[in-house]
C-alpha angles and dihedrals in degrees: 000000000000121000121199124215134175134205131212087248088065099254124140124209124192110199122202110173107310095334121087134189115213132198142137127276128254085247092057094048090050091054093048096049121201111011113219104169137026131185116195126189120257119246111269095035117130115232128191129214109264096012131113113275105159141007131229124188127192135179086271108041149340118248137183122233112218128209114247089205140030120247146089123307110242096183140358117214102251089181087072092053091054094040111020091177088072083084089063095043099048110003093163096042132025088005093074116139106209148342123231139196100228114230097198133012092214087078087074092065109104098024116122131244119227095270093049089048093049088051092049092051094048088056091055 
């Protein structure tokens, strides 16, 4: 079973066991505008909760994508490198950035569920 969480930096994380898929939310891609470049981490890279893991650049700005958990990257989404606009078309689906083997489930504490995230976005 997959559980979905969100961060205040507008990343989503879909957790299935000890593997998580990370991307940016529809809200985030809407704020960025047309995405023109994406840099994803390589498999085997160690990532830390709250630290930069990927880069997304749009016609408006460049932004870091932070890892919501600590662990080891198992896969970067090469489809995004080839077609950065995939982030705009399907940010919470095929536009994912990377998958990570979670080192500790305690990292999930403090992340928001969908209802809490929607309330957070509405307050911005």
